[in-house]
C-alpha positions as CSV (number, residue, x, y, z in Angstrom):
1,M,0.0,0.0,0.0
2,N,1.4,3.4,-1.0
3,K,1.3,6.2,1.6
4,R,0.4,9.6,0.1
5,K,1.6,12.7,1.8
6,E,-0.8,15.5,2.4
7,V,-0.4,18.6,0.3
8,C,0.7,21.6,2.4
9,D,-0.5,25.1,1.6
10,F,2.4,27.5,2.3
11,T,0.5,30.6,1.1
12,K,0.3,32.2,4.5
13,V,3.9,31.3,5.3
14,F,5.1,33.0,2.1
15,K,3.2,36.2,2.8
16,S,4.3,36.5,6.4
17,Y,7.9,35.4,6.2
18,Q,9.2,36.7,2.8
19,G,12.9,36.5,2.5
20,K,13.3,34.6,5.8
21,W,14.2,31.1,6.9
22,V,11.4,29.3,8.7
23,A,11.6,26.2,10.9
24,L,8.5,24.0,10.4
25,S,7.3,21.5,12.9
26,P,8.0,17.9,12.0
27,D,4.4,17.4,10.8
28,E,4.9,20.5,8.6
29,K,1.8,22.1,9.9
30,K,3.1,25.2,11.7
31,V,6.0,27.6,11.8
32,I,8.0,27.2,15.1
33,G,10.8,29.6,14.3
34,S,12.0,32.1,11.8
35,G,15.0,34.3,11.1
36,N,17.5,35.7,8.6
37,S,19.4,32.4,8.8
38,P,18.6,28.8,9.5
39,K,20.6,29.2,12.8
40,E,18.2,32.0,14.0
41,A,15.2,29.9,13.0
42,L,16.7,26.9,14.9
43,K,17.2,28.9,18.1
44,E,13.5,29.8,18.2
45,S,12.6,26.2,17.4
46,I,14.7,24.8,20.2
47,K,13.0,27.3,22.6
48,K,9.7,25.7,21.6
49,G,11.0,22.2,22.2
50,T,11.8,21.0,18.7
51,K,15.5,20.3,18.1
52,E,15.2,19.0,14.5
53,P,12.7,21.1,12.5
54,I,12.3,21.2,8.8
55,F,13.8,24.3,7.2
56,L,12.4,26.3,4.4
57,K,13.8,29.4,2.7
58,V,10.8,31.6,1.8
59,P,11.4,33.6,-1.4
60,S,11.5,37.4,-1.0
61,T,9.1,38.0,-3.8
62,D,5.7,36.5,-4.7
63,R,6.7,34.0,-7.5
64,S,5.4,30.6,-8.4
65,F,7.7,27.7,-8.0
66,V,7.5,24.0,-7.3
67,L,9.2,22.3,-4.3
């Protein structure tokens, strides 16, 4: 049986964190840290109890692209 992963809508993330690095929760459902570098985003994530978040660099402009 194939497991299909849910599609995540990052529209709100892109609008709120343009040009930033964000740390996502392991389930990819919420932002748990952000900053100008992955290191800054990780610091916030660790404060919230997640040591291994998923990192995403949000584009600085509103462009379409595929992850």
